[in-house]
N, C-alpha and C positions, 0 to 999 in steps of 0.2 A: 505492500500499498503507501502510495509517496504522499510525502512527509504536509504536502500541502493540495490539496484540488481547485486546480482555478478556471474548469468546464464541466457544463455537466456531461457533453458528451464524454469526456473521461471517465468522470462519475460514472457513468449507465454503460458504459463498456466493462469496467472492472466487476459492476453489480453483478453482470452477464456473467462474466467468465466464472465467478465467484470470488475472487482475488480479494473482496468488496462486502459490506456485510453494514445494511445501512443503519444498524446498534455502532458497528464499528469507528462510521460518518462520524455521526450524532458526537461520542466520544470522545474523537477528534477534537472537535469543533469546543465542547465545553472543556474540555484542558484549556482550549486557545486564549478559550474567553476569559478564564482565569487570571490566565497568562498576562492576560492584556488589562487586569481592570483600570490601569491610569487613565485608560484612552477614553473612560465614562461612558464606551457607545453605547449600553443594552441599561433598563431601569429595571430588567423583571427578567433573570431567566427561567425555561418554562423548563428544567431541569431533567425531573422524572417523567415528566410527561412526552417530551420529547424523548424518552428511552422506551417510553409503554408502548410510542407509536412507531417506530423504528425494529420494535421487532413486529408487532404488526406485520407493518409493511415486507418483511425476512419472509415473516410465515405464510404470507402472499404468495410473494413472490414465489416461496420454494412451491408452495401448492398446486397454483395455474399458472405460471408465469408467460402468457398470452393475456393474462385479463387483466396486468399491473398500470396504473394511470401514465400520461403522458412526460406528470413529473415526478414518480414513482424513485425518493430518493433525496430528492431536493432538497437541503438545509436552507429555509430559509428566518429572516425578522421580517418584524412587519411595525414600522411607526409607530409612536404612540399617538397618532390619532384616529386609528383603522380600530374598528368596531369586533370582539372578537369572545363572545356569547362567557361568562363565567369567566372570566379575565379581568382584572385593574385596566382602566381605559384613565389617563390625565391630562393629555394632550401638554408634558412637561408645563402640568400647573398646579397652584395646592389650588383654585375654587373645583378642584374636582378630589380633590384627596376623599378616598377610603369609598369611590366609585366602581362599580364593578360594572361592565358590561350586558347589556338584556338582548343582546343580541348577534350573530355575525353578520358583518361587512359580506354587501355579493360576492365583491374582488377575492374574498378571503376564504368565501366558502370555495370557492370555485378553487381557489390551489388547492384547498384541501381535500376534495373529487379528487382531485391529478392525483396522488401522494406523493404531495409534497409536507415536508416534516417543521411546525412555526416553531424554533428553538426559543424567541422571546420576544420584548416588548423594546424596540430604540429611543434613544434618547434622541428632544426634538429642540427646538426652539418654542416657546410657549405657544399654543393655537399657530404652531405654524409662522410662527410672526419673528424674524431674524436673517439675516447675509450671514451667521457666522455660529448658528448654536450657542451662542454665549446666555441669549435669553432664557435657557431651561430654570425649572422650579429645583434641578433635580443638581443643576453645574451643567459647565460649558466641557463637551466635548472635545478631544484633544488629534492630531491628525497625526493617523502613524508613521507619514516620513520623515514627521518632526512635533516631535508635541508640544513647543513655545504653543508651535500657529492652528489654526484654527482649523477644520472642516470642512467651512459652510455650513450653509443654514438654506431652507431648516434642515432639511434630511442630514444632517450632521452625522447623527448617530447611524443611519443607514448607509451612507456610504465609506464610513471608518468601521465599518463592521467588514465589509462586503472586501477593502482593501487592506487590510490586517487581519484578513482573514481567519473571519471569526463567523461566516457564514457561508455560504455558498452566491446568494444572491438576496436582494433587501426589496421591501416593497414602501415607496416612500409618497409623497403626496409633492406636487407643484405646480403655486399658482402664482407664481412669479419667477420660475427659476427655481423652485426648494429641491427639485431632484437635478434639476443639468449643471446650476451652480459648483454643492459639494462632492459631485460624481468629478467635475474638475478639479479642484481643488485636490479630491484623494488619487485620481492618476484611472477612476472607472468609466462603465458608459453608466450613462442615465437618459430615458428614452422618455419623454413625456409627447404623450398621442396627443392627435382632436381632441379636443374638446366635444365631450359624451362618446367618445370610442372605451371609454369604461366606465362603467356605472359609478355613482359618487355614493349608494348607499351605503351606511356605514361606515361616511367619514364626516370626523366632525368638520363643522362646514366653516371657514375660515373668511372665504370672499366666494359666493356661491358659483354664478359667471364666469368666476378666473381658473376653482381646485379640479387636477385632476391629476390621480392617481396612475403612478409611472411607478417602471420596475427600473434596479440600478442593481447591477451587475457585471463580471469582467470581462465578456465580451456580446458584442453585438448579438448576436444566435443568443444568446441565453435574454438577454434581455425583449430581445423579441420574439420567444417562448413563450414566456410570462405574459406577453402581452395576448396572446392568442389565447393564455388559456381565459385569460382575465376579462377580455372584450366578451362586448356584444349585450342585446337589448335584457334589458328586465322590465318588468311589472314594477316596481319599488320604484325606480327611478324615470320619471315622464322628459327629464332634458339625455338621455341617452339613445343613441341613435339608430336607431332599427338595420340598420345596413346590414351586412352578412361580411362573417370575419376574414381577412384574408389569411390565405400561410403565411405573414412575414418570415417563420424564420429559413423557408426556403424560396427566402422572393431572390430573382436576380435582376441583375441590368441589362437594361434595355437594347438592343442588337442594335445600335447605332451612340453614337460620342454624346454623353450630357452634356447641355448645356447649363453651368454653375454661373451664380453672379456673387461676386464675395462684395461684403459693407465698405468702402474705401476707407471707410471712417475705424475701423475693425485694425489696418493697417497701418493707417498714417496720422490718428494720432498723435497725439503726445502724450494724450491722459490714458496710453497703452504700453505695460512696459516693452521694454525693448525684445526683453527674450520672446514676449509674448506673440509682438510682431512680426518678428523671424521665425518665430515658427509658426504662423498662419501662412506668411511668403511660404517654408519649405514645403507646405501640405498640397497649396496652391501648385508649387513649380510640381508636385507629384502627380498631382490629377493631372493638367495637362499632358507630360507625361504618355501619362495611363492614354492618349488620344484626344483627353476633354475639353470644352471650352470655357476658360475660366477667365470674367471679364469686369469689370470692379463697375457700380454702381452706387450711386447717394442714396439715401433715406433722410425726403428732404424734413420730416416732422422727428427726426430722432429726438432729438433736442425735448419735445413735445411730452416722448415714452412716458417718461419715468412720474412724471409730474400727475398726469392721465390714468397712470396707473396707482397710482396710490392715492389720489381723488378717489376710484371707484372702488379698490380694496378697501379701504380704510370706514366710505361710507359704508357699504356691506358691513363690515365686520362691525361696524356702531349696532347694524338692526341683528345679524347675525346672535352674537353674542349676549343677548340683553333676556336670552332664557340660561342662560348660569346665574342666580340671584341670590344662592341661599338658603331655598325655600322648598324646592322638591328633591333635592340632590348638590352632593356635593358642601365646601364650604362653604358656613353661620358660624357671625361671630358672636362669641360669649360677652363680649363687652355691651354693659348696660346700654340702652339704645331706647331715643322714644317714642314711636309709630313706627310702622313696615315702613319705609321710607328712608327715613333714617338708619333700619335693619340690611335695606339693600343698602344704602346707600358703603355700608361702612364694612358689610361681607367683601362686597364688590371690590373694595382699595384695598383688604385684605388680601383677597385670594389672589385677583390678577398682578401678577410682576409692572413692570416702570414701563418696557416697551409695547404691551398690550393696551395699558389705559391712558400710551399718547394716542394710539393708534383709534381709538372705541370717544378721543374727545375730538380727533381730528374730522375721522368719519361724522361722529353729530355734530361739527360745524359747518360737513361741506351740508349736512342734510337737512341743516336750519331752513326755516323761511326766511328770511334777510337772504342768504348769501347759495340757496338752491340752486338759481336758477346760473350764479354767476360761475358755481367751479360744478356742482353735479352734472347739472345737465350739457354744460360746454366741455366736459369731458367725454361725458359720451357721446356730441356731436364727433372731436375730436379721434373718440375711438373707431370712429365708424373711416374719418377718412384714414386714419393706420391703416386699417382696411382694402380698401381702397386700393391706396398706395402701395401696401403689398400684394395685392391681384394684381397689379399691374406691372409689378416684376415677373411674377408668376406665368404672366403674359408670354412672356421671349424664353424664361427658363427656367429649368426644370428644380431650380435650388438656391437657393441662397445661404448663404458662406457666411461665417464669422467669429473671433475667438469667442467662445463662451464666459469670460473674463476682462478686464484688464488689468489684473495682475496676477502673480501668483497667492496662495495663501497666506493673511499678515498674520500677523500676534496677535495671540489671545491678549484682551486687552487696548488694542491698539484704537477702534472706534470706537471705544464707550463713549466717549466724549462729545463725539461728532457724528450725530446719528445719519445724517448728510451724507457725510462723505461711506457711510455702511451702508445705506439706501443704494448707493453709485455700481455698487459691485452687481449692481441685478441690470443695470446696461443697453446690457448686448442680450437677457436674455429675456425678458418682459415680452416683449413682441409677440413671442410667440403666444403669449396669454393673453397680453391686450383682442390678439387677430383669435388664437382659438385653434391655431396654426400648430400642428407637431412638428418637434421639432427633437432633434440627441446630441448629445454632447460625446464624446470617444475623446479618448489619452493623444496628446500633441509634443508626446516628447518631455521632457524635463527646464526648470533652470538651469544657471550654476550653481543654486546653491539644491539641488536635487528634487524643489515641489514642482510636483505632477501641474502640466498647460494642461487646456482642454483648444479642444477644434468643435466647432456649432455648428450642425446643418437645421435648417425649415426647408420643407415644405408643403403644398397645395392638403388643402382637408382630407385624411384618409389616406395620402400617399408615406403611409408607416411602412411598406414595404418596401420602397425604393430608400430612405433611409437608413433603412437597415443592409444595403444591399453596397450603398457607397459605404457605407462605415467600415461593411468589412472587408472593402478595396482599399481600405485607410490603415485600418490596422493590421499587425504586427500577430504572428500565430502564439496563441496564448499555448501556453508552457499546461502540463498536464497536475 
C-alpha cells in the first residue's frame, strides 16, 4: 500500500486487486489527521463511524464486486456548512453551539449512496464569510505548505485536508471563490459548477443566488467524478437545473483547437504578484504550444465586480441569517435582558463573530428604505451587465483564463486590520459567482517560497466537461 494515495483511480485499482481495503485506507487517513492536528483542518472526526462504514463496504465488495458504487472507498470530508443527519453542524460559529443536523443534504446523500466514506467535518470561515479561514470560531486553519500562511477561505479546512493527505477529496461551498481560492493557495483542484447544477438542499445559506456546492480534489478527474454524482434535479430545491448530467469524468477536448481568451489584467496588472504573472504566461504559452488560440481580452466592468458582489451577498446574508435568533436552536444569551428584542440582539451579538456582524450590518444598510435603490437595485443592474459582457466574450471564445488569485497565500493575521485588502483576494473569482457560470482552479506551479499558484478557467453555463478536459490537458500526472 502506498504511503499516500493522491488519486481515486489508484485507490480503486488497489481495492480491485486486494492490495488495499477500505478499512486500511481509513486507518491511514485517521493516522494522518492525528499527525497533522496543528493544521486545524477538521472540527470533528468521525473515526468510529468511518471504520464501521469501511468494514461494511469491504464486506459488500467481497460479497458482490459488481454491486459497489462509483465512489466505493473514496474517503472525503465535508465542509461545516453541509447538513449530515445526526451530526453536529456549526458553520464555524458559536451561534450554532450544540446544534445537530436533522436531515442530510442532497449532495451528501448522493455521495453516500455511491459508496463514499465521510471521515469528518471540516473547519471553515464563519458562515462561509472570509478569504483566509481566520474567522472560524474554532480558530484558523493553517496552510500545509507553510503553517504560518493562510489556506484561503472560506473552504480552507477542506482544501488543506486534501493538500495534506487527510482525505482524498472534500466537498466545499463557493459563494465568491470559496472553493477555488483555497484550492489555489493549497495547490489542489477546486471546481465551482454552474449555479443550480448541484442542489443546495442542506447547505446553510450565505447568499442564496450565489452559493454553489463544489468538490476539491487532487486532480480534475476526481473533481469531475464527484460532480457527476452530486449533480442533477432535486425535488427539494426549485433552483436546481433539470438538465441531464453529462459524463464529466470522461469529457474530452473537441476535435479542433480551442479559442481561449485570457484576462489582460490578470497578466499586466501591477496588483498581480510577479510569480503569478509569470506562471500565468507560462500556462498561456503551454496552451498555444498545444495548438490552441489564446488571445487577450479586457473586462470593462472588472472594477465593479467586487462592489457588486459584496452589496448583493451581504444583502442576502442579512436576510438569510435573520433566522439565527437564539429562540428555536443554537446559542441564547444568559445575560439578563428586558424583552424579546433585547434577547435577540444580545444572543446574536454574542453568537456571531465580527466578520459576520460586519456583513449583516452592511447588507441591512444596503436593503434599508433610504438606500435600497442606490445600492441593491443598482448592484442588480450591474450584475446583469457583467453577465452580458461575459456572454459577449463567450460568443467568440470557448474559455476565459486568468489567475485564480492575485497573490499566493498571505501570512496569518496579515489582512485582519484591513478587510478591504482581504476582500481583494477574491477579485478574479467573483465573476463566476456574479454570472453563475462554472469555473475551475488548477495548480500552476509555485513561487520562490514554495507557495502554490492557481490558474482559473471559466466556461459558459453547463460546460463543466470542457473545463475538466482542458484542466486534464494542463495538469501534470498525479502520482499514486
